[in-house]
N, C-alpha and C positions, 0 to 999 in steps of 0.2 A: 187646551191640549189637556188630555187625559193623564194622570199621573195613576200608573200601577201602584197598588199598594197590597201589602201582606201583613197579617200579623202572628201566623204561625210557620214553621218549617215545612209541615205539610201544603200548605196553600203555595209557598213559593216552590217546592219541589212540582207541584202540579203544573204551574206557570210555566218553569222552566223545561218541564217535560213536552209541554205543549209548543213551547217556541225553539225546542231543541231537535224538532223533525224538520228535515230540510224541504220536503214536500209543503209542508204548512207555512214556512217562512216564505217560499215561492208563491202561494197564493196571495198571502199578505203584500208581497211586493209587486204582484201583478195588479192588484186593486189600490195600490197606493196612488198612483198618478191619474187614474181615471176609473170610473165605476164601469162594471162588467157583470154580464150574466154567467152562472155557473158553468153554461155550455162553451162560452168563449173562454173562461179561463181553464176548463179541462183540454181544449183543442190546443190552447199555447202551449200548455205544460206538457201534454202527451199523457195525460190520467183520465180515467172513467168520469162521465158526469158526477155519478153517484157519490165518489170518493170527493170530488171538488167541492159537491154539497155538504157533506159531512165536515169537512174541513171549515167552510165557511160558516155554519152551524156553530162549529166549536169556537172559531175566532169571535162571532157575534156574541156567543154567551158570555165570552170574557170582556165584552165591550171592544174590542180591538177591530171590529168590522161592523158594518151598518147596512142591514138590508131593505130595500126600497121599493115596494110592490109597483109594477108598471102595468098598465091595461094595452092590450094590443087589439088590431081587427081582425088578427089571424089567431089560429090555434097555435100554442096555447094562449088563451085569451088574457091569463093574468100570469105575469113573470116577475120574478126578483131578481132584481140587480145588487150588486154589493160596492161598497167602498171602503176602504180602510179609514179608520178612526185615528188621527196623530195622536200619539202618546209617548210618555217617557218612562224609564223605569231606572230607580236608583238602587244600585246594589253593590254592597262592600261589607268588609268585615264587621263594621259597626251596626250595621242593619242585619246582619245574619245573628249576631251575638244578642240584638235586641228582641228576636222572635222568640215566642213560646214552641216549645218541643212539640206539643200537641194541641188540638183545641180543646181539650179538657183541663189542661194545664191553668192554675190559677195564679201564677205569680212566680 
């Protein structure tokens, strides 16, 4: 299981901002039980396929989703499906107090 970690307040703020979006959470929830293509997620959630793809790339960049390329006999011949990566995040006041204020701070 992936443990999300952060060392600065800006890193934590970026993570919370990404996870604080209801549609991104819905995308993550959609791929938690089974892998799906962006088109399937878009149809399920009632959002555009390009928006679903953007959210999936953002989740993948953070390590919360994993994309797997699949080949098909019909166009498009190469498609990417996604699944959620199990993760946990520990956040409490002690963690916040231990974070540096910025990436330039030295202690």
